N, C-alpha and C positions, 0 to 999 in steps of 0.2 A: 171143632178143637184139632184134628189133624191139620187142616192149610192152617191154623194158628203156628205149629209146632214147624212145620214145614217154612213157612216165613220165617220164623225165629231161627232156623239152623242155616239159613239163606243169607242171613243177615250178617254182614260185615263191618265192624268198627273201626274207626279211621287207621287207630294203631295197629290193625289186623292186615291192612291191605300189603301184600308181598309187592313194593314197589320196586324191589332189586331186581326181579325176572317179568320185565313187562312183555318180553318175547319180541320185542321191536326197539329200531332206534330211530333218531331222527334223521330227516333225508340228507342233510350235509355232511352226513358221517358214512365213511364204509368199513364194514368190518371183515375179517376173517378170524376165526379159531382154529388152532392147532393143538393135536395133541401135546403133551410136552413131552413125553416119552417118546413115540412114534414120529413124530414130527407132521403125521400126517393130517388133511385137513377134515376137521369134524364138523363144522359149522360153519356160514356164512350169510351176512347179510343179501337181500336179495338183489341189491342195486350193485354190486361189483360188477356186473356186465357194464355198467354206465363209464367205467374208467379202465378196467380191463378188458382184452380181447379175448372173451372166454364163448365157446360155442353152446355143447351143454352143460348146463350148472351141473346138474344130479352126476355128472360125470367126474366131477372133482372130488367128492366123497371117497376116503380112503388114500388118497392117491397126498404126495407132498408136494411143497412148491417147485421143487427142483425137477418132478416128474413132468411139469408142464412150463417149460421155459418161454415158451411163446407167449405166455400169458403173463409171469412174472418175473420175467429177467431183473425188470427194476428193481423189485423185492429182493431178491436173489443176489444182487450187485452191491446192494448199499452197505454200507459200514455196522449200522444196527443189525442186521441180518448176519452177519458174518462173523458178529460176536454173539451170537444169539445166547449160547451157554453161558458166556459171562453176564450178560444183559438180565437176563431168568434167573440167577442163581438164587434172589430172591424173591416172595411171592410180594404181590401189591404194592412193588414199587413200578414207577413207569418212566420210559427212558424216550426221549423224543431223537427226530433226525427229520431231514427233509430229503424228500426223492423228486423226479420230474416222471411223469407217466403223460405219454404221448405229448410232449412241450410242455404240458402243464405242471404247475409246482405244486407237492402237497407235504402235509406236516403228517410225518408217518411215526406213529405212538405205539409203544410195546410194554406191555405189563403181563405176567403170569398171574394167575387164579386158581383154586379149585382145580388144579391139574390140566389146566390149559393153557397155553401163550395166546394172546390176542393180539392182534395184528390193527391197528385204526388207523383211517386214513381221515383227512380232511383238506378241501383245499387251501391253500394259501392265499389271503387276501391282502390288499394293501388299503392302510387306512391312509386317507391323505390329509384327513382331519386332525391326526394325532398330534398332540402337543404335551410335552411333559411338565409339569408346574416346576418353575426355579424355585419351590418352598419347601419339596419334599424333604431337605433336607433339616427342616424346624420341629420334624417330631419330638425330638429328643429334648428340645429345649422349651418347649410348650408344658404349661404347669399347670393345665385345666382340661377338665376331662370334656369339657362340651365343646372347648376349642379345639382340641385334638382329634376328634370325630368330626366336625364341621371341615377341619383341615384336608383330612384325609378322603371326606367327599369331594372336596373343591381338587384336590389332584386326580382322583379316579376320574373326574368328569373331564380331565384332557386326555383320556386316553381311550375311555367307553364311550362317554357322552349319552346316556341315555335321559327319556324325558324325566324320569324322579329316580333318584339314587337314597338309600336310605341304611341309617345303621339301626338294626333290631336287635334288641339286647332280649336275651330270654331268663324270666323270674324262674324262683327258686322250684315255683308249681308246675313247668313247662309254658306256661304261657309269656306272651312276649309285648316289647312295648318300641315303637319307634321313637328314639333319643336323638336322633338327627336326621335331617333331609335337606337336599337340593332338589328341587324342581324349575322345571319349565314354568312360567306364569299363569298357562291355562290349565295347569293341570290342581286337581284337589288336593289339599295339604292333609297328610297323615300323621305329622307331628305329632308327639303325646298320644297317641291313641294305643290302646291295648288292645290285643287278639289272642283268643284262647287257645291252649293246648292243642285242640284238634286241627288248627289251621298247620300246624308243624308237627305232627304227633312221634311218638318214641322211633320209630324204626326210620323217620325221616331225618331226625335230628342225629340219630347212629349214621346214615349215609354221610352225611354234612362232615362229621366227623372224619370219615374215611377219603370221601371225593371232597376236595375241597375248594373246587372252584365247578359252577353247575351252569349251563345255560341252556335256556329252552326258545328256540330261534323263532319259531313262529307254530303256535297255538292251535291254528285254523289247518296247519298241512297234515298230510297223511303221512303216517309212518311206514317205516322198512321192516317187514317182518323178518326173524332171524330163522334161516331154515337148518335142519339138521336132520340126519335119519337115525340117529342113534341116540342122541343127547337132549331131555327136556329140561324145561325151568332154569336156563343158563343164567348165572348171576353175571348181570351186567353192572354191579356197585362201581367199579371203578372205570366204566366207560364213559368217554364225554360225551360222545352222542346217544348215551340212554334215553329213551322215551320217557316221557312222565307220565304220572299215572293220571287217569282220566279224572279223578275227582280233582287234582290239582290243575289240571289243563280247564276244567270247568269254573275253577275259583279263579284264575287270570282271566277268564272270558267275562266273569261276572263283575272283575273289577275294573273291566275296560281297557285291557291291555294285550298286546299281541306277542309281545318276547319279554324274557325275564333272564336274567343273568345274576348269581350270587356268588358269594367269595366268604367261606367260613373265617370267622373270628375265633382264633384258638389261644386259650390264656390257659396255663399249667395242664396242658393237655387235656383242658375239657372245653366243651361248645360253649363258649360265650357268649356269643351274637353270631349275626350275618351283615355283612354288606347286602343287600338288597336292590336292585336295578330293573327297573320296570319302563318299556316302551310302547307307546299307544301302536304304532306300525310295526311289524315283523323286522327283526334288526339281528344281523351274526354277527360276531365279533372274531377275528383271528386269534389263534392259538397264542401267539405271541404276545398279543395285547393281554389274554387272560390270565397269561403267568406274570406279566407284568402288574397287572390289576392286582395279584394273589402278592407279589412280592412287595407290595406299598402297604398293603392291608397287613401283611405279616411284621412291617415294620412298626405301623400304627399299634399293632396287640403288644406288640414287645414295646413301646416305649409307655403304653397304658400302663402296663404289667410293672414296668420299673418305677413308672411315676408310683401305682397303687404301693408296692413294696418302700418305698420311701416312705410316705404317708404313714404305712401300718409301723414301722421301725420306729419314725418318730413319735406316734402315737405311745409306742410300747415304752419307749425313754420316758416321756412325758408323765404315764402312770407311773413307772419307776419311782421317779422325784418325787410323786403326791403320796403313795404310798410311805416313801420315806418319812416325809412329812408328818404324817398321820402314826407312824409308829413313833416319833418323838415323844407326840403327844400321848398314846397309848402307856409307855414305859412310865409317865409320870404316876399314874395309879397302881394300885395294888388289885382294884375291882373290874373287873372288864366293862361292866355297866357303867360304871362311871367314865370311864374311856369313850365308849358308845355316845355317852348322853354329850360329853362335850364335844364332840367330834360330828356330830349326828347331820350337821348341813353340810361337811364335806361328803360323807358316806352318801347321804342321799343323793348330790349330784354326779357322783362319779360316773354311776351308770345313766345319769341324766333322766332321773325320774322326779315326777312332780312331787311326791311325798315318800315318808320313810317312816314306818310303825317297827321301834326296838320293843321287845317281847320276851318277858320274864316271867314265867309262871303268870301269874293274875296282872302284873304290873306292867302297863302299855304305856311308852311314851311316842310322841309324834314330833313330824317334823312336816312342813310343808303341807300342799293337799291331799288328804287324807278321807276315808270313810269317818262315820262317827265310831267312840269307843265298842258300842254295841255291835256295831256289823265288823270291825277288826276280829274281836272274839270270836263272832262266826266263823269268819276266816279261817281263824288258829285253829278253831275246832276242824273244820273241812279238809284243812291241809293235815293235821295228824292224823286223821282217819282215812283220807283219801291217797296220799300221797308216799313214795318211798325213797325217791331221790332226793341226794342230799339239798340239790338246788333245785327249786321246780320254777318253770318259765310257762307264761302263757299269756298272751297279747289279747285272747276272748274271753276273759275272764267273765266280764259284764254279760255277754252273750250266751255264754253257756250256763250261767249261773244266777244269773239278775233276779229270778223268781225266787227258788229256795233261799239264798242268803240273803235278800232284800237291799241287793247293791245298790250303790250310789254312783253315778258317772266319773268320780275319782278311781275306781276299783275296775276301769275297764281292762287294764293290763297289770299283771303283778309279778314281782320275782320274791320267792320264798328262798332263803337261806337257814335250814336248819342248824342251830350251834350247838344243842343238845335238847333232841327230842323228849327224851325220859324227865327234862325240867322245864319242856315247855319254851324253849328259850330260843328265838328266832328273829331273824329280821324280815322286813317284807316291805320291798319296794313299790309304789304304785305310779300308773300312768292314768291320767285322765281320758276319757273317751276322745277319739278321733272323728273329725265328722270327714269320712273319707268318703269321693266316690270316684269311680274310674268311668275312663269315657271308651267305651269298646267302637273298635270300626265295623259298628253292624250291631245286630242282635246275635250273642253269643250261644243262643239256646239253641240246640242241636236238634237237626230236621233230616229226614231220611228220604233218599231219592237212590233211584234206579240206574247204575251203569254197567255198560258193557267193559269185561274183561275176560281177553281170552277168548272170545266167542260166548262167551255165557254170561247172562245176565243176573247183577249180585243187588242186593239193598246195602249200601253203605252212606256214612253221614254225608248229606248234602250241602256242599260248600253255600256261602250266604249268597243271594242275590242282591243285597243291598249293604253297600259300608255306609251309609249314614249313619252319623255319630248315636250312639247308645250308651244312656249314663243311668252306670247303675251305683245308685245310694247304698252305704255299708254304715250297719250300726252295729254298737256292742263292742267294738274294737279300740284299740288305741294304736299308738304308733310303733312299728315294730321293733322289738329288742333286737340291735344289730348284735353282732359277735364282739366287737368291742365293749359293748355294756355287759355282756356275759364275762369277759375277761375281768372287766372293773370289779364284777360282783365275786367273782373269783379270786380276784387281789386280795378285797377285803376279808373273804373267807380265810386265805393264807395266813393274812397279816392277824387275822383273829387267832388262829392255832400257833402261831409263831409267839405271840405274847400272853396267850392266857395261862402257860405254864401248870395246866391240868392234867395234861397227857402227855409225857415225855417221848414217849414212843410214837403218839402221832405225830409230837412236831418234830422228830427226826424223818419220821418218814413225810411230812410236806417239806423240809429243808431238800430232803433229797430230790423232790420233785422238783421243787424249787431251782436246786442246781441244774438239773436234767435241763428243764424251761429257759435258763438263761444259756446253758451251752448250745439249746438248740438256738438261741437267736443270735448267740454269739458266730454262731455257725455261719448265718445269713451270708456272708460274701460267698463261704465257699459253694452255699448252693448256687447264686449268682453264676460264679465263675463255671461252674459245671452246667447248669441247666439251661442257662444264656449261651454259653460258649458254642454248644452246637447247632443253636438257631441260627447264630450270628454268622457261625461259619456256612451255613449252608446259603444265606442269602447274601455271602459275599461270592460266593462260587457262581449262583444265579446271576448276581449282577455283573460277574465276568465274562457269564455265558453271553450275557444280551450284548455286552460292550465288543464279545468278540463276532458275533453276530451282526454288527451294524456295517453298514456298507461305505466305500470311501466317501468322503463329502459329506456325512454326517457328524462333523467335530462338534455340534452343539449340543447334541444327544451324547456324544462321548464325555463331554466335560460333565454332563449333569450324570450320567453313570458313575463315573470317574467322584463326584462329588458322594454319592451313595456309599463308595466303598471307605471314603474318607471319615464318614458319620461311622460308618460300621468298627472302624478301627478306633476310633475315638468312644466308642461303645466298651470297646475291648480295654481300652486305656483307661475305662474308670472303673470297669470292673478290678481289673489288678491294683489299682489304689483302694478299692473296698477291703480286697484280699491283705494288703500293706495293711491297714487299721487293725483287721482282727490279728494278724500277727505282732503288731505292737502291743496286743494285750496278753498274749498267750506265748511268745516265743520266750527262751533261755535269755538272761540278762547278766552280763558278766562286767561288773564295775571295776574298772582301770582309769590311773592317771593316763590321760590323754590330750597329746599336742594339737591345737584346732586349727594352726594359722595354715599349715598346707591344705587342711580339707576345703578350710573357709575360702583360701586364694583360688582354688580347682573350680569351686562351686561357683564362686563370681567369676571366674572366666568364663565357665560355660551359660550361666544366665545373661551374661551380655549378649552372648551370641544367639542365643536360643529364644530370649525374651526383649532383650532390650531395644532400644534404636540407636543407631550412630552416636547420638549425642550421650547416652548413659555412661554417667559418673559412677564409679562405687572407690569409696575411701574406706581402706581396711587400717585401723590403729591396733593398738593394745590385745593380744590374741592370748592371756594367761591359760595353762592347763586348766582342764576341769577332770572332775569324778563323774564317769560315764560309761556306758557300753559304747563300742567303736560302731558298730553296724547302727544302732539307734541314734548316735549324735549324728552321724552322717544322714540320717533322713531328717532330724529335725532343722539342721541348717540349710539343708537342700529345700526343704518348702518352705523356710522362711523368708530365704533369700532369693530363690524364685517368685516369691511373691511379690517382695519389695520391687524388685525389678519391673516385674510385669506390669504393676499397678500404677509406676512412675513415670512407665516409657512413652505415654502421651504427652507429657509435659515438655515444655520448651528447652529446660535445661534439666533433665531426670537427674536425680541424685541421691546415692544409697551410701548410709554410713554404719560401719561397722565398729564396735567398740567394746571390749571386757573389762571389767575392773574388779577389784577385790573388793569384799565387803564384807568383814569379821570371818565367819567359817563358810561363807559363798562365794561362787565367782557370778558376777552379774553381765552379762553380754545384752547391748542394746543394739538393734539392727532398725534403724530409721530412714524413712523415705521419705518423698515430697509429692507423693502420688495423690489418689483421689479420697483416700479417708474414708473412715468407717460413719456412716450417719448415727447419730444418738441413737434414734429411735429403732435400730437394729444390733446394737452391741450385745442384747440379752442372748443371740443366738450366734453369738460368733463362733463357738466351735461344735455347734450340732453337727451331725453328720448329714450332707447334701444342702444345706442352707447357704446360700449365696447373697450377697448385697444386691439391692436393685441397681446401684451403680457399678457394681462389677461385672454385669451379664455381658456387655459388650467384649470383655475379655472371654479367651477361651479358660475353661476350668469344670470341674464339677463337685467341689464345695465337700472335699474329703481330706484335703493336705493340711489345715488346721486345727481337724479331730486327729488326726495319727499323731501332729504334735503334742497336742494335749495329753492324750494318751499315753506316749513314751515320757513327758517330762513327768507325770506322776508315777511310773512305774522306777524311774530310777533314782527317784526322792527330790526332783525338782520341781519348779514350777513355769508357769508361763503367763503373762499379764500384758497387757497392752496401754498405750496413750493414744490417742487420735484426734483429730479436728480436721476441717477443711486443707489445711497446709499439710498434712501428709499423717504418717503413724509411725512408730515406733513400738518394737515388740521386745519386749524385756524378758529374755531367759534366764532363769536361777538355778545355778549349779551348785552340787555340793564341790567344797574346797577338798583338793586331793592332801590326801595322807603325807604329813612331813616323814 
């Protein structure tokens, strides 16, 4: 019993392994740690004598670098060391420089952490095979998730060129899945395989968030110990050369590789996933190549975030439209359940359910695939006794309650919205059982192994020795209810509370909540401007830094990096347009009689220079006065005229006509072009934000301008319409006629 207790106390779960304090570094690195206050040498890697002329290493402790100029003069003379107070003002920020030591060039990195300043060195390596893809600027025009990640791997392969490169996405439970892969022909494919949480446990994920680029050059090479007389358990979280954990080292060996490199994919300040590179032979990548890989990954992550945000905004707008249509139907009836019955198909479809039950006391109305009525009654009774939330969600209802409630496969997943508990009034959405299986990279079952850590043998979770596909079949679950499904149910809830007229206070409270939600949605543009502005600036600075470090004669690389900077500027311009869209809804307006001729003339002249061809012709006819807001009127004509000139510029004889006419109490402007036209099948999304016609994608733009115009014309009491065919497009702007 005592021996078993000792074994238990000596056992370490993967998430308990102190991987941030391994006590050593990899052999490609050299490390010196100095006290942040006294600047005295406190610890160093045993191998610093390999590059610095040092006699007795133990004699360094307690001395400053300046006390030993014969050993460290190169460091002392460097710009980064002479400005050490500036560079180490804030913790956990790393700064880079290059220095020569005995005629060899080294990368010199400095960061401050836990009261110490870390000086880290690694030799500069020239990568003769590096090629920068000429398609990296396509990240922000790709509108398919899989294509985006495949494009990232293709781009990175030109920089780091590992045998296998993967995009690894974290799931909600900490496990992961390989969603994209590029590999050599002789490598086994891991695409689509799942990996258990223990492969990258919690503390490892936290480190990937702190240190976003991580390389293990050779898993078979001995590590270099960190020596100190005064400090134990030195935190190497931010060290580029930090030694790997013995468990992870064995994991890589078991998978048949000798080297790995990873870059964190950070989205909304969370670790979304990793780019993971593996090589059969030992391989080290120069620091600048690792930085460049990080920049490309950040570009892809921001493009993905923008892509997802656009999709989410479009979904919210679509949901709002569908709820508005439901509301019209609801208001036809005095009784809530008449409204629910008439709209039951749409209510079922909103959260993508297979079936719906409308429950009112003893009455049950069903739609789609649902359990038998007796089973639904049992579910109702169970829910009233065992739940307290207004909305209950479960995708494993069949697995958890099959026996006691005698459930059928139609009730594998459920969502319940309690309208009024006291009256047994509720909506229940059902999903069928989903025949789910997960392909794991090896059996995910945990096994215990013995590893040496800091000279002590400890029992830890052992990494898998086989990565052969292990298929796990999962029963009793439905497809996952995602955030959109929950939002749809909440929208139905809000609609019911708004139209039921049973409780004024509840309605008022929900209206206030809806107003707040709408305000949050409208602030989407401001969030983009703030949250994406900073990383865009950082990426631009990094790109400019790479540009400055390029040697003479590398004009091709300079051109490509300049293209990165141009694309970043384009993203910033897009953010500005989205901000303008929000202002078009919230800015104060002042309607007044405005003359339009000068405004139209100036905009037309600029449009010809910016968007036109040498043959572009703009004909301006009558320009009657209109009743509008001065700033908003300029924005309307700016977007419409610019589009007309731009989309006709590829014609042999590009032509734009602008004419205003009186029509009763309105002024109607027609802005016509002989450009590319609008395909009939795409006209329904003309004024939706971020939507661009397929035939317009060869022209520069972001799909925001017409949304701005549409919103402005509504606010000033006007209207926008259009007519289009293969011969061109006419936009029709209707304004109020000025008061006499």
